[in-house]
C-alpha positions in Angstrom: -143.0 88.7 -25.8 -141.3 89.3 -22.5 -142.7 88.9 -19.0 -143.7 91.4 -16.6 -141.1 91.5 -14.5 -140.0 94.7 -12.5 -136.5 93.5 -11.8 -135.6 92.2 -14.7 -136.8 95.6 -16.3 -134.7 97.7 -14.0 -131.7 95.9 -14.7 -133.0 96.3 -18.7 -132.9 99.8 -18.1 -129.8 100.2 -16.2 -128.3 99.0 -19.3 -130.1 101.5 -21.9 -128.8 104.2 -19.6 -125.2 102.8 -20.0 -125.3 103.0 -23.5 -127.4 106.7 -23.6 -124.6 107.9 -21.0 -121.7 106.3 -22.9 -119.3 108.3 -24.8 -118.2 105.5 -26.6 -119.7 102.1 -26.8 -117.9 98.8 -28.2 -118.3 96.8 -31.3 -120.3 94.4 -29.9 -122.3 96.8 -27.6 -123.1 97.7 -31.6 -124.1 95.0 -32.8 -126.5 94.2 -30.1 -128.2 97.5 -30.0 -128.7 97.1 -34.2 -130.0 93.4 -33.4 -132.5 94.5 -30.7 -134.1 97.2 -31.9 -135.5 95.0 -35.0 -136.5 93.2 -32.4 -137.9 95.6 -30.0 -139.6 97.6 -33.2 -141.3 94.2 -34.2 -142.5 93.1 -31.5 -143.0 96.1 -29.6 -143.6 99.1 -31.7 -145.6 97.8 -34.9 -144.5 94.8 -36.9 -145.2 96.8 -40.0 -142.9 99.5 -39.7 -139.1 97.9 -40.6 -141.3 96.9 -43.8 -142.8 100.2 -44.6 -139.7 102.1 -44.1 -137.7 100.2 -46.3 -137.7 102.8 -49.2 -134.8 104.1 -47.6 -132.6 101.0 -47.8 -133.2 96.8 -48.3 -131.3 96.8 -44.8 -133.9 97.2 -41.7 -130.5 97.1 -39.5 -129.3 100.8 -39.9 -129.6 102.2 -36.7 -129.8 106.3 -36.2 -127.6 107.2 -33.5 -126.3 110.5 -33.6 -126.4 113.4 -35.5 -124.5 117.1 -36.4 -126.0 120.2 -38.7 -126.3 118.7 -42.0 -125.4 115.2 -41.3 -126.8 112.4 -38.9 -124.6 109.0 -38.1 -125.4 105.3 -37.3 -124.3 103.3 -34.8 -120.8 102.7 -36.8 -120.1 106.1 -37.7 -121.7 106.0 -41.5 -122.3 109.7 -42.3 -125.4 110.5 -44.4 -126.3 113.3 -46.0 -129.9 114.7 -44.9 -132.5 116.0 -47.3 -135.5 114.9 -45.5 -134.8 117.3 -42.3 -137.5 115.2 -40.8 -140.2 116.6 -42.9 -139.2 119.9 -41.9 -137.8 120.2 -38.6 -134.4 120.9 -39.4 -134.4 124.2 -41.0 -131.7 125.3 -38.1 -129.9 122.2 -39.2 -129.1 119.1 -36.4 -128.1 120.0 -32.9 -127.5 123.6 -34.1 -125.0 124.7 -31.4 -126.2 127.8 -30.4 -130.0 127.0 -29.9 -128.1 123.7 -28.0 -126.8 126.1 -26.2 -130.1 127.5 -25.0 -131.8 125.1 -24.1 -128.8 123.4 -21.9 -129.1 126.7 -19.9 -132.9 126.0 -19.0 -131.9 122.5 -18.5 -129.6 123.7 -15.7 -132.3 125.9 -14.1 -135.7 123.9 -14.9 -136.9 121.7 -17.3 -140.6 121.5 -16.8 -143.6 124.1 -14.9 -145.4 123.7 -11.6 -148.4 124.3 -13.7 -149.4 127.2 -11.3 -146.7 129.7 -11.1 -146.1 132.1 -14.0 -143.5 130.7 -16.1 -142.0 133.5 -18.1 -140.5 131.8 -20.8 -144.0 131.2 -22.5 -145.2 134.8 -22.1 -141.6 136.0 -23.9 -141.9 133.1 -26.5 -145.5 134.7 -27.2 -144.5 138.0 -27.4 -141.9 137.4 -29.7 -144.5 135.5 -32.1 -147.0 138.6 -31.9 -144.2 140.6 -33.2 -143.0 138.0 -35.9 -145.9 137.2 -37.4 -148.2 139.0 -39.9 -150.9 141.4 -39.2 -152.5 142.1 -35.7 -151.3 138.2 -35.1 -151.4 138.5 -31.3 -152.3 135.8 -28.8 -150.8 132.2 -28.8 -151.3 128.8 -27.6 -148.8 126.6 -27.4 -148.8 122.4 -27.8 -146.5 119.5 -28.5 -147.6 118.2 -32.1 -148.7 119.7 -35.2 -152.1 118.0 -35.3 -152.5 119.0 -31.3 -151.9 122.4 -32.6 -154.7 122.3 -35.9 -157.2 120.6 -32.7 -156.5 124.1 -31.1 -157.3 126.3 -34.3 -160.3 124.4 -34.9 -162.1 124.2 -31.4 -160.7 128.2 -31.5 -162.5 129.4 -34.6 -166.0 127.0 -33.7 -165.5 129.1 -30.3 -164.9 132.5 -31.7 -167.7 132.7 -34.8 -170.2 130.1 -33.6 -170.3 128.3 -36.8 -170.0 124.5 -37.3 -168.8 123.5 -40.8 -165.4 123.8 -41.8 -164.4 123.7 -45.7 -161.0 122.3 -46.4 -159.2 121.2 -49.8 -158.7 118.2 -51.5 -155.0 117.0 -50.7 -154.7 118.6 -47.9 -153.1 117.1 -44.7 -153.3 119.2 -41.5 -152.2 115.7 -39.2 -153.5 112.6 -38.0 -155.5 112.9 -34.8 -159.5 112.8 -35.1 -160.1 116.4 -35.7 -157.1 117.2 -37.8 -157.8 114.1 -40.3 -161.2 115.1 -40.6 -159.3 118.4 -42.3 -157.3 115.8 -44.5 -158.2 115.4 -47.9 -156.5 111.7 -48.7 -159.0 109.1 -48.5 -155.8 107.2 -47.5 -155.6 108.8 -44.0 -159.4 108.7 -43.3 -161.2 105.3 -44.6 -160.7 103.4 -41.4 -161.9 106.0 -39.3 -165.2 107.1 -41.1 -167.2 108.7 -39.8 -165.3 111.6 -38.4 -166.0 115.0 -37.7 -169.4 115.2 -40.1 -169.7 119.2 -40.8 -166.5 119.4 -43.4 -166.5 120.0 -46.8 -163.3 119.3 -48.9 -163.0 121.7 -52.2 -160.4 121.5 -54.8 -156.9 123.0 -53.8 -156.3 126.3 -55.3 -159.5 127.0 -56.9 -160.8 130.0 -54.4 -164.6 130.1 -56.5 -165.1 126.4 -55.5 -164.0 127.5 -51.5 -166.9 130.3 -51.8 -169.5 128.3 -53.4 -169.4 125.8 -51.0 -169.9 128.3 -48.5 -172.7 130.1 -50.1 -174.5 126.9 -50.4 -174.3 126.2 -47.1 -175.5 129.2 -45.7 -178.4 128.7 -48.3 -179.6 126.0 -46.4 -179.1 127.3 -43.4 -175.1 126.1 -41.9 -173.1 128.2 -40.6 -169.4 127.8 -41.4 -167.2 128.1 -38.5 -163.4 128.4 -40.6 -161.4 127.4 -43.8 -158.5 125.8 -43.4 -155.8 125.8 -46.0 -152.0 125.0 -46.7 -150.3 127.9 -48.5 -148.4 125.2 -50.2 -149.7 121.8 -49.7 -146.5 119.3 -48.6 -147.6 116.3 -47.8 -149.6 116.4 -51.3 -146.3 116.5 -53.7 -145.3 120.1 -53.0 -148.6 121.5 -54.2 -148.2 124.9 -55.4 -151.7 127.3 -55.7 -152.3 130.4 -58.5 -150.8 133.5 -57.6 -153.2 135.2 -55.5 -155.1 132.7 -54.1 -154.3 133.1 -50.6 -155.2 137.0 -50.9 -159.0 135.6 -52.6 -159.2 133.2 -49.8 -158.6 136.0 -47.3 -161.5 138.0 -49.3 -164.3 135.3 -49.7 -163.9 134.4 -45.2 -164.1 138.3 -44.6 -167.1 138.6 -47.1 -168.8 136.0 -45.6 -167.6 136.4 -41.7 -165.5 133.4 -41.9 -162.2 132.7 -39.9 -159.6 131.5 -42.0 -157.1 129.1 -40.5 -154.1 129.2 -42.4 -151.6 125.8 -41.7 -148.3 126.8 -41.8 -146.6 123.6 -39.6 -144.7 123.1 -42.7 -144.1 125.8 -44.9 -143.5 128.7 -41.8 -140.3 129.5 -40.0 -138.6 130.5 -42.6 -138.6 127.1 -45.3 -140.4 128.3 -48.2 -137.6 131.4 -48.7 -140.0 133.7 -46.3 -140.5 133.5 -42.8 -144.0 132.9 -42.7 -146.0 131.4 -46.8 -148.9 133.3 -46.3 -146.8 136.7 -46.3 -146.4 136.1 -50.3 -149.2 137.3 -50.8 -149.3 140.1 -48.0 -152.2 138.7 -46.0 -153.1 137.9 -42.1 -155.1 135.0 -41.2 -157.4 134.7 -37.9 -155.4 131.8 -36.8 -152.3 130.4 -38.1 -150.8 127.1 -37.3 -147.0 126.2 -36.5 -144.4 123.5 -35.5 -141.5 121.6 -37.2 -138.5 124.0 -37.3 -140.0 125.9 -34.8 -138.2 124.3 -31.8 -135.1 124.5 -34.1 -134.2 120.5 -34.4 -134.0 120.4 -30.4 -137.1 120.2 -28.4 -140.8 119.1 -29.7 -143.1 122.5 -29.6 -145.7 123.9 -32.0 -148.7 126.1 -31.4 -151.3 128.8 -32.8 -151.5 132.1 -33.0 -154.8 134.3 -33.5 -155.8 137.7 -33.9 -157.5 139.7 -31.0 -161.4 139.5 -32.4 -160.7 135.0 -32.1 -160.3 135.4 -28.6 -163.7 136.2 -27.5 -165.2 137.0 -24.0 -165.9 133.4 -23.4 -162.7 132.1 -23.8 -161.1 135.0 -21.4 -164.3 134.1 -18.6 -162.8 130.1 -18.9 -159.3 130.5 -20.3 -159.2 126.6 -19.9 -161.7 126.3 -22.4 -159.7 125.8 -25.0 -156.9 123.4 -23.8 -154.2 122.4 -21.1 -152.0 120.6 -22.3 -149.4 119.6 -19.4 -146.3 119.8 -21.6 -147.7 122.2 -23.8 -145.3 125.8 -23.4 -142.5 123.5 -20.9 -139.5 125.6 -20.5 -137.2 123.5 -22.2 -139.6 124.0 -25.4 -140.1 127.3 -25.0 -136.1 127.8 -24.5 -135.6 126.5 -27.8 -138.3 128.2 -30.2 -136.8 131.4 -28.3 -133.4 131.1 -29.7 -134.6 129.1 -32.7 -136.1 133.0 -33.6 -133.0 134.8 -32.4 -130.8 132.6 -35.1 -133.5 132.3 -37.9 -133.4 136.5 -37.0 -129.7 136.6 -36.7 -128.6 134.6 -40.0 -131.5 135.4 -42.2 -132.6 131.6 -42.2 -135.3 132.6 -45.0 -133.2 134.3 -47.3 -130.7 131.4 -47.2 -133.3 128.7 -47.9 -134.1 131.5 -50.7 -131.3 131.4 -52.4 -130.3 128.0 -51.5 -133.3 126.4 -52.8 -133.2 128.5 -56.2 -129.6 126.7 -56.7 -131.6 123.6 -55.9 -134.0 124.1 -58.7 -131.6 124.9 -61.4 -129.6 122.0 -61.0 -132.7 119.8 -60.5 -134.1 121.1 -63.5 -130.7 120.6 -65.5 -131.5 116.5 -64.2 -134.9 116.6 -65.7 -133.6 117.4 -68.8 -130.8 115.2 -68.6 -133.6 112.4 -67.5 -137.0 113.5 -68.6 -137.9 109.8 -69.0 -137.2 109.1 -65.3 -137.5 112.7 -63.7 -140.8 114.2 -64.9 -141.4 117.2 -62.8 -139.2 119.3 -60.2 -141.3 122.4 -58.5 -140.6 123.5 -55.2 -140.6 126.8 -52.5 -136.9 127.7 -51.0 -136.6 124.5 -49.5 -139.5 122.5 -50.2 -138.9 121.0 -52.8 -140.4 118.1 -55.0 -139.4 115.7 -57.5 -142.1 113.7 -59.1 -141.9 110.4 -61.3 -143.7 108.5 -63.6 -144.8 105.5 -60.6 -144.1 105.3 -57.3 -141.6 102.5 -58.2 -139.6 104.8 -60.0 -138.9 107.4 -57.3 -138.7 104.1 -54.9 -135.7 103.3 -56.5 -134.4 106.6 -56.9 -134.8 107.3 -53.2 -132.7 103.4 -52.8 -130.3 104.6 -55.0 -130.0 107.8 -53.2 -129.7 106.3 -49.6 -127.3 103.7 -50.9 -125.0 106.6 -51.7 -125.6 108.2 -48.5 -127.9 110.3 -49.2 -131.5 110.3 -46.9 -134.7 111.6 -48.4 -138.5 109.9 -48.9 -141.3 110.1 -50.7 -144.7 111.9 -50.1 -148.7 110.6 -50.4 -147.5 107.9 -48.6 -146.0 106.6 -51.8 -142.4 108.0 -53.5 -144.0 108.9 -57.2 -143.6 112.6 -55.6 -140.2 112.5 -53.4 -139.6 115.7 -51.1 -136.0 117.4 -51.0 -136.3 119.3 -47.5 -132.7 119.3 -46.8 -131.6 122.0 -43.8 -130.8 125.7 -44.6 -127.9 125.5 -43.0 -126.5 122.8 -45.5 -123.6 123.9 -47.3 -123.6 125.0 -51.3 -120.6 121.9 -51.4 -123.1 119.6 -50.0 -125.6 120.5 -52.2 -123.3 120.3 -55.2 -122.2 116.5 -53.4 -126.5 115.8 -53.3 -127.2 116.7 -57.1 -123.7 114.7 -58.4 -125.3 111.7 -56.5 -128.7 112.3 -57.6 -127.1 112.2 -61.2 -125.5 108.9 -60.2 -129.2 107.5 -58.6 -130.8 108.9 -61.9 -128.4 107.0 -64.4 -128.6 103.8 -62.6 -132.8 104.1 -62.6 -132.9 104.7 -66.3 -131.0 101.6 -66.6 -133.6 99.7 -64.9 -136.5 101.5 -66.6 -136.7 102.3 -70.0 -139.4 104.5 -71.6 -140.5 101.0 -73.5 -141.3 99.6 -69.9 -144.8 99.7 -68.6 -143.7 101.0 -65.7 -142.6 104.4 -67.1 -145.3 104.6 -69.5 -148.2 104.0 -67.7 
């Protein structure tokens, strides 16, 4: 460990700033950055992180340094095709030139807000959100990360309804802060933090009857339910798509029992699944909707919630700080990015682009599934939120490594690689998609040689 020495820290900071501001690094500087990056992660970030990320490469020394549209590059200029999309943030591509231009223009004016004067971009962005979201969704509250948005949604539901219980689903993922992870449906994420928020029940995803039973039973014993929280597609659970009509049925259940419906569109929204919002597929309007990931255009982190007017109760109007007051939530740079992203998405019809390219991917992927049925078990998805399922995590793990060796980046879900996501930017060209498919074909062939049907790994 380094000593606490301010003079040394100043010299170190100067050196690092010179790397950032340099237009060209020497070979020696690049080698130094690689070596020090490994050391810094092991000694000052998390000693297990590099080992955890080995599913993309056995080489921990690949340092990401720049990106552009559908690719990213390591320190030495090696080009990688992005099929991970930062877990959904790069729908409009890496450093989209139009969005970047807007953010740079705002940076030349002012970056953060005074906290007291009116910052107009927050108001403009909230108005735009009311214009592009379903039904009478009206009031927005901007946050920094997905879990924080979920926390605000949970708090608002309690404020508005007076209820205390939440109904979530098995397999759900809503973030890793304490409230958000309480809603999560994976034991792996929850076990070390128990007990959490106790007034949560989890029901089977896709089973609306089970959800209503949980609400009815709680009411029967005198408990009041504040909200149901669901993903329109469970992303982290392996792109689990519910039965047709599920969201509409849940909406009807919530109306029948006077329970708020929270739809988590953090990953599925902003055009990712082929419509601007996934809940539009069933023509429903939630009481509260969360959004994020691609909302900042792959340039700035910004997330938030939007709610119907009846959710903004008098107590919240009288005490506007009660829901929350994040210092950086809805800051001018982030709002500029989100406004420009909305403009870009509507101008270029990103939802249709995701739908059409997703269908093209699915056709090609299903052909590969037929070609390698013992390796690639199933393909499912909507738009450009696609999942490849393998017989076991070890198989998917080998496929991601083979792909990465061919300079294609993707990653698993479910905290392992039994299911692997294909979540590329919507601006990815058809030529690049064909390249990805060809490289996946090679990767599946290589993995098939390692695992045969007779192997215990494949058969179990």
